[in-house]
Residue, then its C-alpha position, 0 to 999 in steps of 0.5 A: x649301943x649304936x652310938x657306942x659302936x659308931x664312936x668305936x669305929x670312929x676312933x679306929x678310923x682316926x688311929x688308922x691314917x688313910x694311905x696316900x695322904x701326907x701332911x695336914x693340908x687337904x687337897x681339893x678336887x674339881x672346881x676350887x670356887x664352886x665346890x662342885x655344887x649344883x649351879x642352882x644350889x650355889x646361886x641360892x646359897x650365895x643369894x640367901x640372907x642367912x649365908x650373907x648376913x649371919x654366916x658372914x659373922x662366923x670366922x672360925x671353925x668352932x663357931x661354924x660347928x656350933x652353928x651346925x649343932x644348933x641349926x641343922x635338922x636334916x641334910x636335904x638341899x632344900x627346905x620343906x615345901x619351898x620347892x614345887x616339882x609336882x607334875x614336872x618332867x625333865x629339867x622342869x615343867x615344860x621349859x628345857x634348861x630352866x630349873x625350879x629353885x626354892x629356899x636352900x637349906x641351912x645344911x648346904x649353906x653351912x657346907x659351903x661355909x666350911x668350904x670357904x674356911x679351907x678345912x685341914x685334914x685334922x679339922x675334917x677328921x674332927x667333923x667326921x668323928x664328932x660325938x655331939x650330933x650326927x648332922x655334924x658328921x653327915x656334913x663332914x662326909x658330904x664335904x668329903x664327897x664333894x671335895x675329895x678325889x674319887x679314888x680316895x673316897x673308899x679310903x675315907x669311908x672305909x671305917x664308917x660303912x658299918x656305923x649304926x648311928x641314926x639320923x633323919x636326912x629328910x626335910x620335915x622328917x620321915x626318912x631315918x637312916x644310919x651313917x653307914x647306909x648314907x655312906x653306901x648311898x654316897x658311894x653307889x648313887x649319884x642322886x641325893x634327893x633333888x641334886x647330884x653329887x660329882x660324877x665318879x669315873x667309870x673305872x673307879x666306880x667299878x672298883x668301888x662296886x666290887x669292894x662293896x659287893x665283896x664286903x657284906x654288911x655287918x648286922x648289929x647285935x641289937x638287930x639280931x636280937x630283934x630278929x630273934x624276938x620277932x621270929x620267936x613271936x611268929x613261931x608262938x603265933x603259929x603254934x597258937x593258930x595250929x592249936x586253935x585250928x580244927x583241922x589236923x595234918x595227917x602224920x607221915x607214918x600213917x598209911x593211906x590205906x587206913x580209913x579216915x573215919x577211924x582216925x577221926x574217931x580216935x581224935x575225938x576219943x583223944x580230945x573228948x567233949x572239951x575239944x568240940x566245945x572249944x571249936x564251937x566257942x571259937x566259931x562263935x567268936x569268929x562269927x561275932x567278930x564278923x558281925x561286929x565288923x559288919x556293924x562297924x562297916x554299916x555304922x561307918x557307911x551311915x556316918x559317912x552318908x550322914x556327914x556327906x548329907x550334912x556337908x551337902x546341906x551346909x554347902x547348900x546353905x552356905x551357897x544360899x547365904x553367899x548368894x543372898x549376901x552377894x545380891x544384897x551387896x550388889x543392890x547396895x553397890x547399885x544404890x551407892x552408885x546411883x547416889x554417887x552419880x547424883x552427887x557427882x552430877x551435883x558436884x560437877x555442876x557446882x564445880x562448873x559454876x565455881x570454874x566459871x566464877x573463877x574464870x571471870x575473876x581471873x579475866x578481870x584480874x588479867x584486865x586490871x593487870x594489863x591496864x596497870x602494866x600498860x600504864x607502867x610501860x608508858x611511864x617507863x617509856x617516858x622516863x627512858x625518853x627524858x633520860x635519853x634527852x638529858x644524856x644527849x644534851x650532856x654529851x653535846x656539852x661535853x663534846x663542845x667543852x672537849x673541842x674548845x679545850x682541845x683547840x686551846x691545847x693545840x694552839x699551846x702545843x703549836x706555840x711551844x713547838x715553834x719556840x722550841x724550833x726557834x731555840x734549836x735554830x739559835x743553838x744551830x747558828x751559835x754552834x755554826x759560829x763557834x765552829x767557824x771561829x775554831x776553824x779560823x783559829x786553827x788556820x791562823x795557828x797553822x799559818x803561824x807554825x808554817x812561818x816559824x818553820x820557814x824562819x827556822x830553816x832560814x836561820x839554819x841555812x844562814x848558820x851553815x853558810 
């Protein structure tokens, strides 16, 4: 019945679109990177191997929904027993500003995975109205609480505040509540187990509180039937107790002036001897019950005493055994230590003798090596001396040869240079002779030309005359 009612309400919420929302794109409120999560929870989610390895492989919306269906069993941020907060006050035990983390739950890992997918309005409504698992719906409502503006929360949750589908929200079980109760706690409380939701502004929170007070909670028909059945059973038990009880309440019509003895006699006359017999039987039964309870208590006390005595005896025996075992172990350790000390001393002596022998052998080897090295050095020195001598002699011979060859070459060069100078002198003389001859020829030609010109002038003058 609860599931049918919840599904009907979900279909009504789907058919009725929320005002002020247009399109399929879902807006985000607050921090777009952290999803407004607690920093400790966010760091544990990002560093968990489940989120980094297994959820990293899930790429689509439907794969994440299937993972929620198979893996989520509660909606608490931490796994059971992973976060120890006993005896801690404030932020945590004794140190301000330091929190105590634990193993983050699969529910919050998958919630942040949904945030990384950037859900659309249609996908979020599919989560909220899912029929396979209430935990899928719970993660959808929690996604709304973390990412949607505070002014739109009451519009999102309005059709589901009386949803009677049940789920266990605590890690390890033991805290069953309906979807409607969970949504009411989302709207009216900031705390959710060991974490906090994003704060709602004070004016918006006042409006939400007024609407929640003006809207009484609907009672499901199943609960009304159960209440009627419990009321009828309590009435029947009260009637039985009244019938069994010996005292009777006086009727309101009876006047206080009448004697009680008459009424008592009348009651005895009405009921007869059977009523007294029943009273005695009831008293005997109650007496026997009390005696049985006392016996049970006595037996329980005796058994407890016996168990305590047996436990004490067992503890004493175990202590004695442990003491004896510890003594034996100590004695064995001492003996071993003594034997080990003797063995160690012997080993030390042996090692010392061995070290001495090895040192002697090493010294001998060093001496032999030193002699051989000295011999080798002497041989090398002699060889180097001989090689140097040979090199010096060869160098002197080569120098002499070079000197001789250089003198001959120099003399040859000198002769060549002298011959070249002689040739050059001869050529200069020949050139000078040629020049003098050419000058003489030119002088004779000039003189002959002058004589010819004079003769021609003379002829011309004679001809004119």
